[in-house]
N, C-alpha and C positions, 0 to 999 in steps of 0.2 A: 504494500499499499504506500503510495507516494506521501512524503511529508509535506503537508500543505501549510502555508503561512496563515491563511484565514479560514478556508473551508474545514469544517470539523472543529473549529474553535468556538468557545463561548464568548460572544461579543454583546455588550450592552446595546440597546436600541440606539440607532444613530439619531433618532428624533426624540430620544428620551428627555434630554434637557429642556427642549422646547415645551414638551407636554407637562413636565414636572413643574416648570416655572410659570405655566399659564400663558406662554408666548405663542403657542400653536394657534393658527387661525382656522376656525371652522366656518362652514357656510352660515351657520347661525350667527356668527359674529359680523357678517357683512352688512354694510349700510351704504346707500348711495344718496347724493343730493337729490332732492325733490321726490324721494322714494315714498310710495304709498304702501299701506298695509292692507291685507285682505284676509277674509275668512269665509267659511262655508255655512249655509243654513242647511241643517240636516233633518231628515224625516223623523218624527216621533213614532211612526208606525212601521211594523215589520213588513207589511205587504199592503199596498194601497194604490189606487189609481190617482193620478194628479188631475184634478178637474180644472183648476185655475190657480194662477199665481199672480197676486197683485203686489207690485213693487212700488207703486206711486208714492206712498208715504216715505219709504226709504230713500227714494231718489230726491225728495225735497229737503232732506236733512242737510244742513250746512256741513261742509267737509266731505261729503260723499262725492266721489268722482265717477263711479261706475257701478251699475247693478246688472247682473246677467242671470239668465235662467237656462234651462236645457235647450231652448230654441236658439240660443247663441252658441251652443257647443255641439254641433252636428256630428263631429268626428267620433269614431269608435276606437277602442283599444282593448288590449288583453294579452295574455300570454298563451295559454292553451287554446283559447277561443277569443275572437273579437266580440265579446258580449257586453261590453261596458261603455258608457259614455261619461264624459267628465261630470256632467250634471244630468240627473235623471230627467227624461223628457215626458214619458207617458205614465210610468208607474215606478214606485220604489219597491225594493226587494229585500231590504233589511232596515232595522232601526239604525239611523245614522247615514243612510243613503243621502248623498248631497243633492239638493234641488235648486239652490241659488247661491250666488256669491256677491260680495260687496267689496269694493276697494275704496278706501278713505284715507284721510290724513293721519289718523292714529287709530289704535285698536279700540279705544273707548267709543269712537264714532262708528267704527265697524260693528261693534256689538249692538249699539243702539239701532243702527240701521237694520241689522238682521232681525231684531225684535219687531220691527215695523212691517216686515214682509208677511203678507197673509196668504196662506196656502190652503186651498180647499181640497180635501182628500175624500175618496170613497174607499173605506176600508175593505180589504179582501181577506178571505180565510188564509191563514198562514200555517206553515209546517216547519218544525224546528229539529226534527230527528230524521236522519237519512232513511231509516227503515220505513217510517211513515210516509216520507216523501216518495218512496218507490211503490207504495201501495196503490192499488186501483182507486181512482176517485180523489187522489191527493190534489191539493191546489197546484196549479201549473204556474211555475215561476217564470219560465222563459217560453216565448211563443214557439221557438224551434226545438224545444225539448219537452215534448208532451209527457214523457215518462220521468222528467226531472233528472235525467242522466246527462252529466256534462262530459263524460268520457269513459270508455272502457278499454281495458288492456288485457292481454293474455300471453303468457309464456308457457310453452309446452315442450317437453322432451321425453321420449320413452312413453311408458304407460304406468300411471300411478295405480290403476286398478290391478295390474299384474304385480306391482311392487307390494301392494297391501296383501294380495293373495299369497305371496311368497314369504311374507314377514311372519315371525313368531309372535309378535306383539304389535297391535295397532291401537293408537289412541287418538282422540279428537278433543280439542278444547277451543273455547272462544275467549278472546282477550279484548280489552278496551283500553285505549289510550286517550289522554285528555287534550284539550286545547291549551297551548302554552304561549305566553308572550315572549317577544324577543328581548325586551328590556335594554334597548340601546340607550346609552347615556345621552347621546344627542338625538332628540326627536327628529322625525322627518321634517325637512324644510327646504325651501327653494326661493330664488330671487330671479325674476325675469326682466330682461332688458332688450328692447328692439333698437336696431340701428337702421335708419332710413326706411323703416316700416317693412323691410323685406329680409332682414337678417336677425335671427334670434340668438341671444346668448342666455342660457339658463344656468345659473349657479345652483348646483344641486348636490345635496348630501347623498352620494350614490356609490354603489359598488361597481357599477358597469356603465361608465359614461358613454362609451362608444355605442353600445346597443341602445341606451336611453336616447342618444342623439338620433339614431335611425328611426326609433319609434316616433319621436316628435316630428321628424321630417315627413314621415308618412302621414301622420295625423293632420299636419298643417299644409300638406301638399307642396312642400318646399324641396328643392334639391338638397342633398345631404350637406353640401358645402355651405349652405345658408343657415345651418343650425350648429351652434357651438355649445357644448356642455362643459362646464368647469366644475370640478370637484376639488375642494380643499382638503384639509385634514378631516377625517370622518370619525365621528364618535360612536363607533360600533355599527355593525350591520347584521351579522348572524343570518344572512339570507333575506332580510326584510327590505333591503335597499337595492335590490336588483331591478334593472330595467326602469321604465317609467310606467308605473302601474297604479298611480294614485291620482284622484281628481285634481289635487293642487298642481301637479306637473303640467297640466293642460290649462287649468283655469288661470294661473298666474300669467302665462304668456298672453292669453286672450284679454285679460284685464289690462296688462301692460300695453298692448297694441291699441286698445280702445282709448286709453287715457293718454298715451304718449309719454308715460312716466314709468320708472322702474317699480315693480310690484313684488312685495315679499309676503310669503305665506309659510305657515308651519303648524305642526300639531302641538297642542298643549300636552302635558304629561298624561292626563286622562285619555285624551284622544289617541295618543301613541299606544297606550294599552289596547284600545278598542279597535282602532282602524288601521293599524300598521301590518295587517295580514298575519295573524297568529298561526302557530302550528295547528293543522287541522286535527280533529278528533277521528280516530279509527276504530272500526270493529274488525277484528281479525280472527278468522276461523282457521285452525291449523290441524291437519290430519297427517300423522306420521307413522310409517311402518319401520320396525327394526328387527334384526335377528337377535338371538339370545346373547351373542357376543357383543352386541351394541352397534353392529353395522347397520346404517340407515339404508333401507331399500328404496324409499321414495317419500316425497312430501307434497302435500296439496295445500296451498294457501288461498283463501278467499277473503278479499279485503273490500270493505265499504268505507270510503272516506267522505268527509263532510266538506264540500266546497264553500258553503255559505251561499250568498246571493249571486256571486259571480265566480266563474271557473278559476281565474288567475292561474297560479302554478299547480293547483291541486291535481288535475288529471295527469300532468307530467310527473309530478312527485309520486303519485300512485304507481305509475308505470315504471319509474326508475327503481322503486322498491323491489319490484318483481325481478328486474334484471340483476340486482345485487344479491338478493337472497339465493339465487341460483349459482352463486360463485363460492359461497363459504365452505361447503362440504363437497365430498366426492361422489355422492349419489347422482345417478343419471336420470332417474324417473322423477319428473318434476312437472307440476302444474300450478300456475299462478293466475288467478282471475281477480282483476281489480275493477271496481266500479266507483267512479267519483260522482257524487250526488249533490244537486242544488238543494239548499234549504234557505229559509228566511233568516239567516244569521249573517253578521259581518263576514266578509270573505277571508279565506285562509291563504296560506302561501307556503314558503319553504323556510324552516328553521334549521339551524346548524345540523348537518347530516341529512338534509332534505327530509325524507321520511324514514331513514334507515334506523333511527333509534326506536321508532314505534314497531317496525316490522321485526327487528331483531329482538325486541322485548318478547314478542309472542313466540317466535321460533326458539329462542334460547331458553325462555322460561319453561317451555314445553320439554326441551331436552333435559332440564333439571328434574322435571316431573318424571320423565321416563327413567332417568338414572335412579331416582328414589324408588320407583315401582319395581325395577328389575334388580336392584341391589348393586348397581354399577357406580363406579366413581365418576362424578361429572367431568372432572378434568380428563381422565383417561378416555371417556366416551368421546370427547371432542377431539383429542389427539388422534384417536383411532380413525375418525372420519375426516380429519382436516385436509383441506386442499393443499397441494404441494406445488412447488415450482415445476412448470412444464405441463401441468394438467390442463385438459380441455374440459370445461365445466358444463353443467346441464343447460346453460343458456348459450353455449357455443363459444364463450370467452376463453381465450388461451392465456394462462397466467405465466408471465415471464419472470416474476420474482415473488416469493412468498415466504414469510417468516412466521406463519400462524402457529405451527406446532411449537416453535421456540418461544413465542410469546406466552403460550399456555404453560409451558414448562417453567419459565422464569417467574411468572406470577405465583404459581403454586409453591415454588421453592422459597420465594421471598416472604410470603405470608405464613410459611410454616404449615402448609396444607396437611401433609401426612401426619405430622406430629400432633397437630391440634385435633384432627379427625380421630386419632387413636386415643386421645385423652380429652373428650368433650367436657365443657363446663356448662352448668345450668344457664339457660336463657341466652346463651351465646351461640352464634352460628357463623358458618362460612358459606360464601356463594361465589360462583364463577360465571362469567359470560364472555363471549368473544364476538368478533364481527369483521366485516369487510366494507370498505368504501372505495369510491373511485378517486382517481387523480385526473381531474378534467372529465368532461361528459359531453357526449353527443346525444342531446335530448331527442326522443322519438318525435318525428314530424318537423324537426328543425333542420337547418342546413347541415350537411355532412362535413362539419368543420369544427375544429377546436384549437384556435390559434391564439398566439400572443405576439406582440411586437416589441422591439427594443431598438434604440438608436444611441450611438455612442459618439461623442465628439471630444477630442483633446483640446484643452485650452493652452494658452501660451505659457502659463505657469506650471504646466504638467498635470493639472487637475483634469477631471473628466466629468462632463455632463452626461448623465444616463437618463434618457427618457424611456418610459415604459408604459405599456398598456394596462399594467396591473395597478390597482389602487390599494394603498395601505390603510386598512380600516381598523388598525390597532395591533395586529399580531406580530408585527416586525418585518413585513415584506420588504420595506426599503433597506433594512439591515441585511437580510439574506441576499438580496440582489446586489447590494454593494459588496458583500463578501465574494460573491461569484465573480463580479467584474474586477475587483481588486486582485483576486487570485490569478485570473487569466492575464490581466494586463501588466501585473508586476508593480502596481502603484500602492501607496499607502491607503488604508481604508478611508481615512478622513479626506482624501483627495477625490472621492466619488461624491457627486452631487446628484441626487435622484429627483427627477421631475415626473409627476404623474397627474392624471385627472383632468387634462385639458385636451379636448378632442382636436383642437386646432394646432397644438404644438407637440402632441404625443402620438405615437403609432397607434393604429387601430388594433383592438383585441377584444376578447370576451370579458375582460375585467376580472373582478374578484368573485369567484364562485367555485364550487366543486373542488375545493382543496387543491387548486391548480397553480397558485402563484409561484411557489418554490420550484416546482418541476417544469411546468410549461412556460411560465414567465421567465424562470431561471434559465431554461434551455435557450430561449430567444436571446437573453442577455449573454449567455456563454458563447453562442455562435457569433453574435455581433462583436463581442470582445476578441474572439479568436481572429476574426478578419481584421479588426483594428490593430491587433498586435502584429499581424503579418505586415500591414502597411508601416507600422512603427519600425519594425526590424529592417524592412527594405530601405526606409529613409536613413536609419542609422548606418546601414551597410554602405550607402552612398557617401555619407559623411566620413566614415572610418575606412573607406576603401577596402572592404572585405566582403565575404559572402554572407548573406543573411542567415544561412544555416550555421554559421559560426557564432551567432549572437544569441543572447538570452536577455529577457527583461525581468527585473526584480528589484525590490527595495527602492523604487523610484529611479532606477538607472537602467541603461542598456549597456551590456558589457560582453566581452569575449568569454565564451565558455571555457577556453583553455587558460585565460589569464583574467580572472574576474576583476582584478584591480584596474584593468584598462577599460575605460568606457566613458559614457557621458550621462548627465542627468536627462531624464525623459523630457523635461521642459526645454532643454537645449535642442534636442532632436526635433521637437515639435516646431520650435521657432525656425530652425534651419530649413525644415521642409516647407514651411509656409512662406517665409520671407526670402524668396530667391526667384530667379527667372523661371517661369512656368511652375511656380510653387503650388502646393496643394495643402489643404487642411487634412488632418487625419480624422476621418469621420466615416462611420459605417452604420448600417441598419440591418435588421433581420426580421423577417416575418416567418414564424415557425408554427406549422400546423402539426399537432401531435399525431403520430400514426396511430390508427385505431386498431390495427391487427384484426379487424372485423369485430371488435368489441365496442361496448359503449364508452370505454375508456382505454387509454394507452397503458395504464398501469393501475394496480389495485393495492391499497394499503390494508394491512390486517392488524388486529390487536386483540388483547384480552384484558379483562379486569378480574381481580379477586378482592372480595370484601369480607371484612369481619365486623360484626355488629352485635348489639345486645338489645333484647326486647324486654321491656318492663311488663310482665303479665298482668299487673294491676291496673295499668293505664293504657297499654297498647303502644306506648311511645317507643320509638326506635332510636338508638344511639349508635351511629357508625363510628367504629373504633379505628379502622384503618382501611385504606384503599391502596392496592398495588395495581398499577397500569403499565402494561408493556405494549409498545407500538412499533410495528414494522414500518419504518418510514424511508426505507431504501438506504439513505445516507443522511445523517444529521449535519446539515450545513452549519447551523448554529445550535448546538445542544442546549444552550441556555434558553433560547427562544422556543425550541421544541418542547422542553419541559414546561415552560409557561403555557403553551398551547394544551398540553396534556392535562395540566392542573386545572385550567379553565374549563376544559371539556368534562372532566370529572365533576367539577362544581355544578355545571349545568345538568349533568346526568343525575346527580344526587337530587337536584331540584325536581327533575322529572319524576324521579322515583318516589320521593317522600313528601312533597308538599305543593309544588307549583301546579296551579290549574286556574283557568279562567272560569269564573262562576257566573252563570246567566240566570236571569229570572224567566218567567213564563212567556215574556215577549221578546226574549233574546237580548235584553239589556245587561251589560256587564255590571256585576255587583261589587267587584273588588279592584277597581281601576286606580289603584294607588299602591305605593310600596309598603304601606302599613298592612293592608289586607291581602295583598298578593304575596303568598308565602315563599319568596325566593330565599335561598340560604344566604346568610351573611358570613363574614369572616369568622364570627364566633361559632358558626355551625359546621365549618369545614374541618374534617378530621385530618390526621397526617396522611399525606399522599406520597407514595413512592413511585417515581416514574422510571421506567426502563426503556432505553432506546435500542431497538433491534434493527440491525443494518443488513438488509438482504441484497443491497447494491443492484438496483434495477439497471438493466443493460441500456436503457434509453434515456432516463432522466439525467440531469446535469450532475456529474460526479456520482451518479447512482441514486439520486434523490427521488422520492415520491412525496405525496401529500401526507399531512398529519392532522390538520385542524379539525376536521369533522369526525374522523375515526376516533379522536380523543374522547368524544362524548358517548359513542356507541358501546353498548355492553354494560354500562353502569346500572341502569334499572334492572336488567336481567340478573346481574350478580346480587343486587340488593334483595330482589324477590326470593332468590335461592337461599340467601343467608337468613332471611326472615323465616322461611320454612324450616331451615336447619335449627333455628333457635327455639321455635315454638310449635312447629308442626302444622302451620297454616299456610295455604297457598292463597295469595291475593292476585287476582288476574285482571284487575282494572286499576290503572294508575290514576292518581298517585296512591301510594300505600300510606294512608293517613292513620293516625292513632285511633280514630273513630272506627274505621273499617276493621282494623286489626283487633281492637277490643271486642267488637261485635262478633267477629269470627271466633275469637277465643271463648266467648260466653256461649256460643251456639254449639260448640263441639261436643 
C-alpha cells in the first residue's frame, strides 16, 4: 500500500473554523437592497375543492407589493411524477397545501396580508392511511390515479414459491415504520433575483443545484443558460434539499418577476417539520424460507409506502429499496413488490439512506426472529448468507468489493458477543443488524447517468482553485476533495480552495445525494488532478530541460526523482508556463460518469451494527449501553470524517429506533412540530459508539473509496429491536420502540 501524505489521514474540516466562529455564510444569511419578503397561505383542510379566492383586501394593505394564486402559477413539477403545482389551482390535497402567496416589505405585513385573503372551500372526504386509500370507494386524490396508486415496482428473480417449498422453515411477518423529520439546522429557504426580466438567479439552500436549475428552467420555459442556482454553505440536508420540489422554489421567482425586486422566502421551524418532505411511513410484509443450517432459500417483500398528497420521491424510494434488498445476501429466489400510495397527508421524500433504513429494519428484524426460533446465532446466520466480492446478486448486480462478513465479525468481537451471550445478565440484551447501500444511483425512469464534474486551475502563487459539482452540506465533502486533489497534485492541503454550489461557475453534476461525493465527486477530482499534474510536469520539464517522466510533484515542489533536492516551487513553474510567449494556464476539467456495470450503482457499501442495551421491566424504558458500527467504505480518505459520519448515522438510527416519529391528528395535522415534543436524541442520550472502518478497496473508486454517509444509519433500528428481545423476550415490529409499546407488550405476555 503506497504511503500517502493526505489520503488515509485524519484531517480536520477545512471549513471548520468558518463554521465554528459563525463566519460561514448560509443562504438564510443573504439580504439584498430593496428585497421583499414572502410567505404562503396554506389550506386548513386535508382535501377540498377551491371555489374562490378573494385577495382584494390583501392587495390594498400598505406595503404589499404582489399577491398571487394558483392561476398565476400554471407550471407543474415533481420528481417521480409531475403532479404538483406551486400553488394549488382546483383543489388541495393535504393540510398545508399552498393556495396563495404574498410579497411585502416585511414579514409583519406579509402575515397581515395573508390573514386578509378569503378562500372558499368545498370540503371533500379525505383518507389518511394507505390501506384505506387503496380500498374500493376511497376518495380519489388525483384525477389520473383512480386507485390512488402513485407508482408500482417489482423485482423478481428465480421462484420464491419453489424456495419456500424447499425450505425447512418458512415465516411471515408484517412491520411498520414511522414518518420521521429531517431536522436540518437551516430550514429550507431561497432568494430570487431577475436580471433584465429574462435571467433568473435563485439563491437556494440545496443539495443539487444543477438539477434544481434544470427543473426551474423547464418550469419557466427558459433555456438552461438563463437560470442560475447559487448554493452557499448548507445547514444540513439529509435528503430533504434535493432538486426543486417545494412551492417556494417557484413562487419566489414569480413574485420577484412580478415586482421587479428580490424576493426571499423560507420555512419557519414548525413549517420545516411539517412541509420539508419527511421520511414516509411503510408497511412491510416479509416472507422468508430457510434451511435448518440457516441458508436462506428465498425472500418475498411486499411494501406499501405513504406518499402523502403528492408523489415526490416516494415511488422512486420504494423502488430503490427493492433493488438494494436484493444485494445484501446470496439467495437467488427473490420477489419484491412495492406500491406507493397517495393519501391526504403532507408529502414525503427521501431521508438519509433513502428508504433503506425502513426496509432493512423489516428484513433484518425478521432474521433475528428466525435465529431465535431455530436456535441459531444471529451473527453466524448473517455471515453464512452474506454477499461476497464477485457475487452476482438476485437483482443482477455484480459486487466488485464487499467487506460485509468482516464487518459482522468485527462488531461481534468488539462488543464481546460470544462472551456476553455465554454469560447473560438480567434485563440486558445484545442485537445485531447489517445492511447495504449504494454509492451513487441510477434512479428507475431517470437518465442512465450518474456523473460529477471537477475543474482545477493553478494560481500564480501555486495554490489551486477546485470547482466541483458536489455540495458540502456538512459532512466534510470539501475536506475529502481537497485531500484527493492535494495528494495527486503534490501541493499542501491549505493550498486547495474549493468552490461549489454555483451553476454558472461550477461543473454540472448530480450534486449531493446517494453517498456519492467521496467516490464519484472524488473520482472526477482525481482525474482532473491527474491531468493537471501531467501539464505541470510537462511545463517543469521544459523549464528544467528534462523528460517529464523524470519528475515528480510533492510538498509544493516539482523535483527530479533521482535527485529530489533539485527542483522548483510549483508557483514558479506555474508562472513560467503562463508568462512566456505562447504561454498557457495550467487548468483542466473532468466530467466523470460512474460505470454502472449494469447495476443501479457502480459500487455498494456494506456495514453492520451491534448493540447492547438494558430494559427496565417496570417502565419499559430502554437504555442503550453501547453501539459498535463497522462500515465497509472501500478506503477511508479521511478517517476522522468517516467516523463522524458513522457516529451521526448511528445517532439518527437510534432516533428512528427509540423515539422519533411525526405524530398526526385525525386531519393529518402534525402535533409535535417542535424540538421539545419531537423526541430526537440529544447529546445526553447518545451512548458510547465504537466505529470500525473496513477497507475493501473498490477497484473503481478514487484510491479505492466508496460511500459511507447513508450506510452509517442502516442497521441500527434492527440491532436495537434484536437487543430488546434478547433483554426481555418481546418483539416490537413497529417503530419507534417506545417505552409505552414495550411496557404494554411486557404486561400482555
